[in-house]
C-alpha positions in Angstrom: 138.4 125.4 -144.3 140.0 127.4 -146.9 142.3 130.7 -145.8 141.7 132.1 -149.3 138.6 133.7 -150.3 139.1 133.0 -153.9 139.2 129.2 -153.5 136.2 126.6 -153.6 134.9 126.0 -150.3 135.3 122.4 -149.4 133.7 122.5 -145.9 134.5 122.9 -142.3 137.5 120.4 -141.0 136.6 118.3 -138.4 137.9 121.2 -135.2 136.0 123.4 -136.6 132.8 121.2 -136.4 133.7 119.6 -133.3 134.3 123.5 -131.8 130.6 124.1 -133.0 129.2 121.2 -131.5 131.0 121.9 -128.3 129.7 125.5 -128.4 126.4 124.3 -128.4 126.1 121.7 -126.1 127.0 124.4 -124.0 124.3 126.6 -124.5 122.1 124.3 -123.9 123.7 123.4 -121.1 123.3 126.8 -119.7 119.6 127.1 -120.4 118.9 123.0 -118.7 119.5 121.4 -121.8 121.5 118.4 -121.9 123.9 116.1 -120.0 126.0 119.0 -119.2 126.0 121.3 -116.1 126.3 124.5 -115.7 129.6 125.3 -113.9 129.0 126.8 -110.5 133.0 128.2 -109.6 133.5 131.6 -109.9 136.2 132.1 -111.7 135.4 129.0 -114.7 132.0 131.0 -114.9 134.0 134.0 -115.8 135.3 132.2 -118.2 133.0 130.4 -119.8 131.0 133.5 -120.5 133.7 136.1 -121.5 132.6 137.8 -124.2 135.5 135.9 -126.9 133.1 132.2 -126.0 129.5 134.7 -125.9 127.6 133.1 -129.0 125.7 135.8 -130.7 122.0 136.8 -129.7 120.4 138.1 -132.8 116.6 138.4 -133.2 113.7 137.2 -135.5 114.2 140.2 -137.6 117.9 138.6 -139.1 121.3 138.7 -137.9 120.9 142.3 -136.1 122.1 142.1 -132.0 118.8 141.7 -129.6 118.5 144.5 -127.2 119.6 143.7 -123.9 115.4 144.2 -122.4 115.2 140.3 -121.4 112.6 139.6 -124.3 114.8 137.4 -126.1 115.9 136.0 -122.7 115.4 131.9 -123.0 114.1 131.9 -126.3 115.9 133.3 -129.5 119.0 132.0 -128.7 121.1 130.2 -131.3 124.2 131.0 -133.1 125.2 131.7 -136.7 125.5 128.0 -138.8 123.9 126.0 -135.5 119.9 124.8 -135.0 117.5 127.0 -133.7 117.4 125.8 -129.7 113.6 124.9 -129.8 112.3 124.7 -126.3 108.4 122.7 -126.0 106.6 124.5 -123.1 103.8 121.3 -123.1 103.5 117.7 -123.0 104.1 115.7 -125.8 101.8 112.7 -126.9 98.2 112.3 -127.8 95.6 114.9 -126.6 92.6 113.2 -126.6 92.5 109.4 -126.9 89.8 107.7 -128.7 88.7 104.1 -127.6 89.1 101.6 -130.0 86.3 100.7 -131.2 85.5 104.1 -132.8 85.1 104.8 -136.3 87.3 106.5 -139.0 85.2 109.6 -139.0 85.7 110.0 -135.0 89.4 110.0 -135.6 88.5 112.5 -138.7 86.2 115.1 -137.0 89.2 115.2 -133.8 91.0 117.7 -136.8 88.4 118.6 -138.3 85.7 120.2 -135.4 82.4 121.7 -135.7 84.5 124.9 -134.9 86.7 124.4 -138.4 83.9 123.7 -140.2 82.2 127.0 -139.5 84.8 128.7 -140.8 85.2 127.1 -143.6 82.1 127.6 -145.2 82.2 131.5 -143.8 85.2 131.7 -146.5 83.5 130.1 -148.9 80.2 131.8 -148.2 82.4 135.3 -148.2 83.9 134.1 -151.2 81.4 133.1 -153.0 79.2 136.3 -152.6 82.5 138.5 -153.6 82.2 136.3 -157.3 78.9 136.8 -157.7 79.3 140.3 -157.6 81.8 141.0 -159.3 81.1 138.6 -161.6 77.5 138.2 -162.0 78.3 137.2 -165.4 79.4 134.4 -164.7 77.7 133.2 -161.4 74.3 133.2 -162.4 73.0 130.4 -160.1 71.2 131.0 -157.1 74.2 130.2 -153.8 72.9 129.0 -150.6 75.2 128.6 -147.8 76.4 125.3 -147.1 75.7 123.3 -144.2 78.0 121.8 -141.8 76.3 118.5 -142.5 76.5 119.5 -145.8 80.2 120.7 -145.8 80.9 117.4 -144.2 79.4 115.4 -146.7 81.4 117.3 -150.2 84.1 117.0 -148.0 83.4 112.5 -147.6 83.0 112.5 -151.3 86.0 114.6 -152.5 88.3 111.6 -150.1 85.7 108.7 -151.8 87.4 110.6 -155.2 90.5 109.3 -154.0 89.7 105.5 -153.6 87.3 105.4 -156.5 89.6 106.8 -158.9 87.3 109.0 -162.4 88.8 110.0 -165.1 86.9 113.4 -164.2 84.7 114.6 -161.6 81.6 114.9 -163.9 81.4 110.7 -163.9 81.1 110.0 -161.1 77.5 111.1 -161.1 77.3 109.6 -164.6 74.0 106.8 -165.3 76.1 104.9 -167.3 76.1 101.5 -166.4 79.7 101.1 -167.0 80.5 104.2 -164.9 78.0 104.6 -162.6 78.6 105.0 -158.9 74.9 105.7 -156.8 76.4 106.5 -153.6 77.6 109.8 -154.9 74.1 111.3 -156.8 72.7 110.0 -153.3 74.9 112.5 -151.1 75.2 115.2 -153.2 73.2 116.3 -156.5 76.6 116.9 -159.1 75.3 120.6 -159.7 74.8 121.8 -156.3 78.8 119.8 -155.3 80.5 121.6 -158.6 79.6 125.0 -157.3 80.9 124.0 -153.4 83.8 123.3 -155.4 83.9 126.5 -157.1 83.3 128.6 -154.2 85.4 126.5 -151.6 87.5 128.5 -149.6 89.8 128.3 -146.2 91.0 132.0 -145.8 90.8 135.4 -147.2 
């Protein structure tokens, strides 16, 4: 790296990169990750853990030294310019394995559980009532809280729109023989779909 702060930065030298990589591997070894073993020899340990070689410990707020209370031990150690050391606490891989004969909706239900749908309904209902209360002239249509099944139907139509693409949303309920897609009107009325779309909310 250039010695003058006035010159343009040309990147780190190979020696600097190698030194940083070595310090990173040493830190991994200290916490039991990687192929390196922590030195057991007392004299070598004193050299490895001297103040000169000790990586900087910082907290989540920035480059402030972490307090020596054990809070950051094996949790938030990293050196400036090096990746954060992520320590997974659980086993990797799928937590639920479905049989090969399951339908796509079964896999969808693993992500959009009834609890999540209930939360979406709760937030949508809260937002709808707030809009009706704050702007009554712009929200005159009576509002009915969606059920879980109705919310599933709404989301299903949203996904189907990504497959059967039309120029605008209202075209999905068109009775024109050139545009008509009867399935949409059978699942949900257009005005009800538009009303849920108007108020759909996922978080405060």
